[in-house]
C-alpha positions in Angstrom: 28.5 147.7 61.9 28.3 145.5 64.9 26.0 146.9 67.6 28.3 146.3 70.6 25.9 147.6 73.3 23.1 145.4 72.0 25.2 142.3 71.9 26.5 142.9 75.4 23.0 143.4 76.7 21.8 140.1 75.2 24.7 138.2 76.7 24.3 140.0 80.1 20.7 138.9 80.4 21.5 135.3 79.4 24.4 135.2 81.9 22.3 136.5 84.8 19.5 134.0 84.0 21.9 131.1 84.0 23.5 132.4 87.2 20.0 132.4 88.9 19.3 128.8 87.7 22.7 127.6 89.0 22.2 129.3 92.4 18.8 127.6 92.8 20.5 124.3 91.9 23.1 124.9 94.5 20.6 125.7 97.1 19.0 122.3 96.5 22.4 120.6 96.8 24.8 122.7 98.8 27.4 119.9 98.9 28.0 120.4 95.2 30.1 123.5 95.1 30.4 123.3 91.3 26.9 124.9 91.0 28.0 127.8 93.2 31.2 128.5 91.3 29.5 128.2 87.9 26.7 130.5 89.1 29.3 133.0 90.3 31.0 132.7 87.0 27.9 133.7 85.0 27.1 136.4 87.5 30.6 138.0 87.3 30.6 137.7 83.5 27.2 139.4 83.4 28.2 142.2 85.7 31.5 142.7 84.0 30.0 143.0 80.5 27.3 145.3 81.9 30.0 147.6 83.1 31.7 147.5 79.8 28.5 148.3 78.0 28.2 151.4 80.2 31.4 152.9 78.8 31.0 156.6 78.6 28.3 156.6 81.3 30.6 155.5 84.2 34.3 156.3 84.8 36.6 154.6 82.3 38.5 152.8 85.1 35.3 151.1 86.1 34.1 150.4 82.6 37.3 149.3 80.9 39.8 148.1 83.5 37.4 146.8 86.2 34.6 145.6 83.9 36.8 143.4 81.8 38.7 142.1 84.9 35.4 141.1 86.5 34.2 139.4 83.3 37.5 137.4 83.1 37.2 136.6 86.7 34.0 134.8 85.7 36.1 132.4 83.6 38.2 131.7 86.7 35.1 130.8 88.6 34.0 128.4 85.8 37.4 126.7 86.0 37.0 126.4 89.8 33.6 124.9 89.2 34.9 122.1 87.0 37.7 121.4 89.5 35.1 121.3 92.3 33.0 118.9 90.2 35.8 116.4 90.4 36.6 117.2 94.0 40.0 118.7 93.1 41.6 121.7 94.8 41.5 125.0 92.9 44.8 125.6 91.1 46.6 129.0 90.8 46.3 129.0 87.0 42.6 129.4 87.3 43.3 133.1 88.0 45.4 133.7 85.0 42.7 135.4 82.8 42.1 138.4 85.0 45.8 138.4 86.0 46.9 138.7 82.4 44.4 141.5 81.8 45.4 143.5 84.8 49.1 143.0 84.1 48.8 144.5 80.6 45.9 147.0 80.6 47.8 149.6 82.5 50.7 149.7 80.1 50.6 153.1 78.3 50.7 151.7 74.8 47.8 149.3 75.6 45.7 151.5 77.8 45.6 154.3 75.3 44.9 152.2 72.2 41.5 150.5 71.8 42.7 147.8 69.4 45.5 146.8 71.7 43.0 146.5 74.6 40.9 144.2 72.5 44.0 142.1 71.6 44.9 141.8 75.3 41.4 140.8 76.2 41.3 138.1 73.6 44.6 136.8 74.8 43.4 136.7 78.4 40.1 135.0 77.2 42.1 132.4 75.2 44.0 131.7 78.4 40.8 131.2 80.3 39.4 128.8 77.6 42.7 126.8 77.8 42.3 126.6 81.6 38.7 125.4 81.2 39.9 122.7 78.8 42.6 121.7 81.3 40.1 121.5 84.1 37.7 119.4 82.1 40.5 117.0 81.0 41.5 116.5 84.6 38.5 114.3 85.1 37.8 110.7 84.1 37.7 111.0 80.3 37.2 107.2 79.8 34.1 106.9 81.9 32.6 110.3 80.9 32.9 110.6 77.2 31.0 113.9 77.2 34.1 115.5 78.6 35.8 115.0 75.2 33.2 117.1 73.5 33.2 119.7 76.3 36.9 120.0 76.1 36.7 120.4 72.3 34.3 123.3 72.7 36.8 125.1 75.1 39.7 124.4 72.8 37.7 125.8 69.9 36.9 128.9 71.9 40.6 129.3 72.8 41.6 129.1 69.2 38.9 131.6 68.2 40.1 134.1 70.8 43.8 133.6 70.0 43.1 133.8 66.3 41.2 137.0 66.7 44.0 138.6 68.8 46.6 137.5 66.3 44.6 138.9 63.3 44.2 142.2 65.0 47.9 142.4 66.0 48.9 141.8 62.4 46.4 143.9 60.6 46.3 146.9 63.0 42.6 147.7 62.4 40.9 151.0 63.0 38.7 151.4 66.1 35.6 150.6 64.1 37.1 147.5 62.6 38.4 146.4 66.0 34.9 146.9 67.5 33.4 144.8 64.8 36.0 142.0 65.0 36.1 142.0 68.8 32.3 142.0 69.0 32.0 139.1 66.5 34.6 137.2 68.5 32.8 137.9 71.8 29.4 136.7 70.4 31.0 133.6 69.0 32.6 132.9 72.3 29.2 133.5 74.0 27.6 131.0 71.6 30.3 128.4 72.3 29.8 128.9 76.1 26.1 128.2 75.7 27.0 124.9 73.9 29.5 124.2 76.7 26.8 124.8 79.3 24.5 122.3 77.5 27.3 119.7 77.5 28.0 120.4 81.1 24.3 119.7 81.9 24.6 116.4 80.0 27.7 115.5 81.9 26.0 116.1 85.2 22.9 114.1 84.1 25.0 111.1 83.0 26.9 111.2 86.3 23.6 111.3 88.3 22.2 108.4 86.2 25.4 106.4 86.9 25.2 107.2 90.6 21.5 106.1 90.8 22.4 102.9 88.9 25.2 102.2 91.4 22.7 102.7 94.3 20.4 100.1 92.9 23.3 97.6 92.7 25.0 98.4 96.1 24.1 97.4 99.6 23.5 100.7 101.5 24.9 99.4 104.8 28.2 97.7 103.8 28.9 99.5 100.5 29.5 96.2 98.6 27.3 94.8 95.9 23.8 93.7 96.7 22.3 90.5 95.4 21.2 92.0 92.2 24.5 93.7 91.5 26.5 90.5 92.4 24.4 88.3 90.1 25.0 90.7 87.2 28.7 89.8 87.3 28.3 86.0 87.0 28.3 86.0 83.2 31.5 88.0 83.1 33.2 85.7 85.5 32.1 82.7 83.5 33.5 84.2 80.3 36.8 85.0 82.0 37.1 81.5 83.3 36.4 80.1 79.9 39.0 82.3 78.2 41.6 81.5 80.9 40.7 77.8 81.1 39.8 78.1 84.8 36.9 77.0 87.0 34.1 79.1 88.3 33.8 79.2 92.1 30.8 80.5 94.1 31.7 81.1 97.8 29.0 81.7 100.4 29.7 83.2 103.8 27.4 83.2 106.8 28.4 85.0 110.0 28.1 82.6 112.9 25.5 83.2 115.6 24.8 86.6 114.3 21.4 86.8 116.1 23.3 86.4 119.4 25.5 89.4 118.5 22.4 91.5 117.9 20.7 90.3 121.0 23.7 90.8 123.3 25.4 93.9 121.9 22.6 95.6 120.0 21.8 96.1 116.3 24.3 98.9 115.9 27.0 96.4 116.9 25.6 93.9 114.4 25.8 96.5 111.7 29.4 97.2 112.7 30.2 93.5 112.4 28.6 93.3 108.9 30.5 96.4 107.7 33.8 95.1 109.1 33.4 91.8 107.4 32.5 93.3 104.1 35.4 95.7 104.2 37.9 93.0 105.0 36.6 90.2 102.8 36.4 92.1 99.6 40.1 92.7 99.7 40.7 89.0 99.2 38.3 88.5 96.3 39.8 88.9 92.8 38.2 92.0 91.1 36.1 92.6 94.2 33.2 90.5 92.8 31.8 90.3 96.3 28.4 91.2 97.8 25.8 90.8 100.4 23.1 88.3 99.6 20.9 89.4 102.5 21.0 89.4 106.3 24.3 88.1 107.5 25.0 86.1 104.3 27.6 87.2 101.7 28.8 85.7 98.5 31.7 86.0 96.1 32.3 84.8 92.5 35.8 84.0 91.3 37.6 82.3 88.4 40.1 79.9 90.0 42.6 77.5 88.8 41.4 74.7 91.0 39.7 73.8 94.3 42.9 74.6 96.2 42.9 78.2 95.1 39.2 78.6 96.0 39.8 77.2 99.5 42.9 79.4 100.0 40.7 82.5 99.3 38.0 81.3 101.7 40.4 80.2 104.5 42.3 83.5 104.3 39.0 85.4 104.9 37.9 83.0 107.6 41.1 83.1 109.6 41.5 86.9 109.2 37.9 87.5 110.3 38.6 85.4 113.5 41.4 87.8 114.4 39.5 90.9 113.4 38.8 93.1 116.4 35.2 94.4 116.1 34.8 97.0 118.8 31.4 98.2 120.0 32.8 100.9 122.1 32.4 98.9 125.3 33.4 95.4 124.3 35.1 93.4 121.6 32.6 91.3 119.7 33.8 87.7 119.1 33.1 86.8 115.5 33.5 83.8 113.2 32.2 82.8 109.8 31.1 79.6 108.1 31.9 79.1 104.4 30.5 77.0 101.6 32.2 76.6 98.2 30.9 75.2 95.0 33.0 74.7 91.9 32.2 74.0 88.2 33.9 74.1 84.9 33.3 77.3 82.8 31.2 75.3 80.4 29.0 73.5 83.0 28.7 76.5 85.3 25.1 77.4 86.1 24.4 80.2 88.5 21.4 78.6 90.1 23.0 75.2 90.6 26.2 76.7 91.9 24.5 78.9 94.5 22.3 75.9 95.5 25.4 73.7 95.9 27.3 76.4 97.8 24.3 76.8 100.1 24.3 73.0 100.8 28.1 73.2 101.5 27.4 76.1 103.8 24.8 74.2 105.8 27.3 71.3 106.0 29.9 73.7 107.4 27.4 74.8 110.1 26.5 71.2 110.9 30.2 70.5 111.3 30.5 73.0 114.1 30.8 76.4 112.3 33.9 78.4 111.8 35.0 76.1 108.9 35.0 75.8 105.2 33.2 73.0 103.2 33.9 72.6 99.5 31.7 70.9 96.9 33.8 70.0 93.8 32.3 69.6 90.3 30.8 66.2 91.1 29.1 67.4 94.3 28.0 70.7 92.8 26.4 68.9 89.8 24.5 66.5 92.0 20.8 67.5 92.7 19.9 68.7 96.2 19.0 65.9 98.6 15.2 65.4 99.0 13.5 66.0 102.3 12.4 62.9 104.2 8.9 61.7 103.2 6.6 59.2 104.8 5.7 57.8 101.3 9.3 57.6 100.0 9.8 54.2 101.6 13.5 54.9 102.1 15.8 57.0 104.2 17.6 60.0 102.6 21.1 61.2 103.6 21.0 63.7 106.5 23.3 66.7 106.9 25.4 64.7 109.4 25.8 62.0 106.8 27.0 64.6 104.3 29.5 66.1 106.9 30.9 62.7 107.6 31.3 62.0 103.9 33.1 65.4 103.5 35.4 64.5 106.3 36.4 61.3 104.5 36.9 63.2 101.2 39.0 65.9 102.9 37.0 68.8 101.7 36.2 70.3 105.1 38.6 72.9 106.5 38.5 74.3 110.0 40.6 76.1 112.5 43.2 73.8 114.1 
């Protein structure tokens, strides 16, 4: 015969322990309400089952009606926890488990029959397991594959509880048989909940790792990719350009006279300018492959059909930024941006050469008076960087002004009219 009191005592101690662990976790991260709800769930379940275990020692209304309702309310708290984990509002169906129990337990033919009460409890518990599966499925199943296993555990628990209720409803067991069957079902559910808790911990760990990985690849001020994160996308852009028979474009942006903005309006205003530019510019870049290279310099990678498309992207950003009102609270900061573009075929594209060529184009844009776009096509991008003047070279090298004049003749310099 199943020792009902012993089984409940074991589960109560486990539930209280898990509740304390979750409350401590919540105290260290009060913004994550999921820990609080899950802790309340285990606490309520432990208290409820403790009251059920004291049947005969305390009034029946506390042991049976209230004890089971409190235990089922713990399932509702778990549902709320999974919804809070995904920052979703708590739904009304989270309260169905205790509602079903309270709606049926006071019916005379249920209240007076132990087997019928066990059937009702299992039906309410099956509803709670279904609600848990629904709450888990409401998250991002594609990015968080652990959710599939977690949902499977709750579906299995729901089937177990419903199967137990159906078996008892059909066989009409005696009180002793109902105790054994109900106790076995309760312990199996407790075991499945322990597995579910382990999967939940794994889900949280994976989410934390993904968050930390994102922090290492994201600029903390502007929220766009940092240099490391941006460079990591180059191979993907190159492959996409090859598959679509397009060119690879590297676009560099440098905010004009940014030091003057910091000196005149303060560094907080400078940060506001950087953030405003990043927020605006990323909207024009396909797939948001855009990031901050450092200081006031930003970059974007794109697969484009030709030079015209790359220049159209750059000019859209440049003209929009000129019109963008960046307010410091006391004044509007005048802002412009210089842009350098380098292009290469998907086969010839080399990240170091393209960035170097785009950087030379950017310097040419600054030398041309700033607030303009200079483009180096495949020929210019493939050419080596000009050497610096040397007293032993015996010959003059092209200056930046010479490059600008050549770009004017080639028609690859765009500026505001």
